[in-house]
N, C-alpha and C positions, 0 to 999 in steps of 0.2 A: 142364898134361895136356891131351890130347886124348880125350874121351870120346864114345861112341856107344852107340846102341841096336842089338842084334842081335835080330831077331824069329825065334823058332823054335817051332814047334808053337803058334802063337797067342799066345805069351807074349813079353814084353819082357825082354831080358837085358843086362846091362851089359858093354860092351866098352871096352878101353882101347888106343889106337894107340901103338905104340912103334917104334923103329927097325928091330925085328926082324919086325914084322908086328903084327897085331891079336890081343889077348889076350881070349878069351871068358871073363870072370870068373865068369859063372854056371856054366860047365862045370868051371872050376878048383874051385869050391866044391863041386860035386857029386863031383868026383874025389877030394878031398882034404877030407874033412868036418871037419877040425880048423881050417879056415880061417874067421876071422871077418871076412868082408869083405861090403860091400854087393853085391847082385846085380842092381839096377835104377837107373837114372840119377836118379830122384827122390830115392832114398835118399841119394846123394851130394850132391845139392843141398841137401837139407834137413839134412844132417850137417854141411856147411860144411867150414872148413879142417881140422877134426880128422879127418874121413873121407877127404878128398882125401890128407891126410898118410900115412894108413893105406895107400891105394892106391900112392901114390909109393914107399913103403918096400917094399912088396910087389913091385912091378915092378923096383926096383932091386936088391933082395937075393935074389930067388927064383932057383932052379936053372932055367936056360932049358930044360934037357933035360926038364924036367917040364912044359914049356908047350906046348900045341897051337896054334901060331900060325896065324891066319888071314891070307890075303892079300886085299887089297882087290878083287882079280879072282875071289876064290872065289865059289862059288854059295851065298850066304846072302842073306836079305832084311834090308835096312836099315830100321829104324824110325826115327821123328822123334827128334832128339837131345834133345828135351823131350817127355815123353809125356803128362804130365797137369798143365799149369799151371792154376793157379785162374783166372787172367785172361790174355787175349792182348790187348794194347792196341796199336793201329796209330796211325801219324802220317801225315796226308796233307799233300801240298805242301810237303815239308820240304826241298827242293833248290832253290837259286835258278834254275838252268838249266832244271829241270823245270818250275816254275812259268812260266818264260820261254816254254818251247815249247807250253805249253798255253794261254797267254794269261790265265793267272791272276795276281791281285795277290798280293804276299807277305803271308801272314797276320801279324797282330799278336801272336797267341798260337798255341800249337800247336793244330792240327786234330785231334781224337781220335776214333776209332771203333774198334769191338770185332770180334774174330773169336771163334770157338768151337772146341772141341777136334775137332769133326768135320772141320775144315779140315786138320788135321795129318797129314802123311805124310813119307816119308823120301826118301833118295837112291835113285835107280835105280827108283822105283816107276813105274808106268804110271798116267796121270791120265785119267779118262774126262771128255770135254767134255760138259758138260750140254746136253740137247737144247733148253733153254730159251734158249741164247745163240748168237749168231753172231758175237760180237765178244770173244773171249778174248784178254787181253793179259798180259804178263809184267811183273815189277817185281823187280829184285835189290834186297834190303834188307839191312842189318845188323840182326841180332837181338841184344838185350840180355836176358840172363836174370839175374833178381834173386836174391841169395844170402841176404839176411836182411831181416827185416821193416823196411819204410822208411815212416816217417810224417813229414811236414813236415821233409823233409831239406833242408839248405842246399846250395846248388850246389857249394860248394868241397869238400863232403864226399861227394857224390853217388856217385862212383864206387867208394867203399869199401863200397857196398851191392850191388855187382855180383858174381855168381858167375863169369859168363863171357859169350862171345859166339858166334854162329853165323851162317852164311850162311842167307839166307832168299829165297823167291820168293813175293811178295804177288800171287798171281794175281787178275785182275780181269775180270769180265765187264761190259764197258763199257755195253752196252745195258740190262743189268739195273741196274747201278750208278746210272745217270742216269734210270732209269724214274720215280723220284721224286726228292725233294730229300734223301733219306735214303740213304746209300751202302750199307748193311748187305746188301742182297739181292745185289748184284753182287760181294760180297767173301766170302760165308761158305757157298758151295757146298761139297760134299764134296771133300777133298783140295786145297783152294784154298791151303794154306799148307805146302808142303814146306820142310822145315828140316833142315840137316845139311851134309855127312855128320857133322860133329863138333861137339861143344860144347867150345869151347876156353877153359880157365880164364884168368882176367883177367891172371895173371902173365905169359902169353905175348903179351899185346897191351898195349904200354905207352901207346899213344895211340889210342883207337878213333876219334878225328876226324882221322885222317890215315891212312886205309886206301883202297888201290885197290880198285875193284869194277867188274865188267862183266858183260855178258849176251851169250852166243853162241847163236843160233838156226840149226840146221842147218849149223853150221860158219861161219857169218857173225857177226861181232862187231856188235852193235846198241846196247849200252850200254857206255861206258867213262868213269869218273868217279872221284871221290874223295870220301870222307866229309867232307873239309874244306868241301865245298860246302853242307853242311847249313845251313838258316836257324836252327834251334834244335839245339844240339850235345847230346851224350850227357848231359852234366852237367845242362844246362838241362831236358832232357826228364824225367829221373828226378825231379829237384827239383819241377818243375811238376806232374807227375802225383801225387807223393807227398802234395802240399798239397791234392789232392782226394779222393783215396782211398788207403788203405793198401795198400802193395805187399808181397806175400808172397814167401818163397823159391819159385822155380821160375816166377813170373810172367814172361811174354816180352813184351818190347816191340819191335815192328817200327818202324824209324826213318825210314822213307820211301825213295823211290827217286829216283835222278837222272834226267837227260834221256835220251832214246832209246827211250821206250816208243811203242808203235804209235799210241796216241791222239795222240802229239804230231805225227804225220805229217799232211800235207795229207789231206783226206777221200778224194781218189781214189787215194791211195797206200797207204792202211791195209791191210795184208795180215794179218789177224788169225790167231791160231793155229788149225791144223787138224789132223785125225788124221794120225799118223806124224811130226809135227813133233817135234824133239829140242831142248830148252832146257837149257842150262847156265848157272847163276848162280855167280859165283866172287867171293870177297873175300879179299884179301891176309892171310894168317896163318891163315885159317879154312878155306880149302878150296873145292872146286868141288862143286856140287850139280846133277845131271842127272836130268831126267824127260822120258819120251816120252808124247805124248798120243794118245789112242785114243777111238774111240766106244763 
């Protein structure tokens, strides 16, 4: 399934993308009060396969004439496809060619850092460039959403703990990121983690380490790679992290970015993001996430 967050009147409501359009599950529950369905994305993630099954049955068996389908082009606000993760764990320098372009050596173990929920935003949102940076960069990344508690998970079993996957843009203020030897400041400004449009359940993604991903800035392709270039694959990352901290349902892992970031260009050719720029990050099977930047 392809799940999403619809923001209405300041609240997050569950949506499901189908071939006919997007179903606003929250509105359906309001209109037909006998429905016993989740109305927010975190309820689905915490409910696991049983709740996903209820949604699938509802979508397949319901009378379409009683559905008020939305189009992706309709005037509604997209929220982040995961709204309240307990943890956002990011992986640095996790693509071979990205390490090459920045002149960094390949890490011997995953480089981890964190983001917070203030960084979350959705598809089509306008993102304000902080006044404190002049070096805002994009990073297309595969997001992994955990589906059940994971502690000391072996690699061979790691993908069984996944709920689904999403497209993410790990925005990075490079001047803030490298102001000290800790990356946190340059990674955690407001709206620096747009994710979506969809949270796609794992059954639709057979191999997360063979997905094409790319970034387009103002119509020009800047990143074009494949998750097969990861230094540490999805199984390895989930297992490694779970041996150091317990992963909970809804936790989000951002798995690193491939080559093609602005930081990888020669210094005299680095044209960092500016107001009115439009950035689309896209991953095969997961969809394209677009944001416009403003002051």
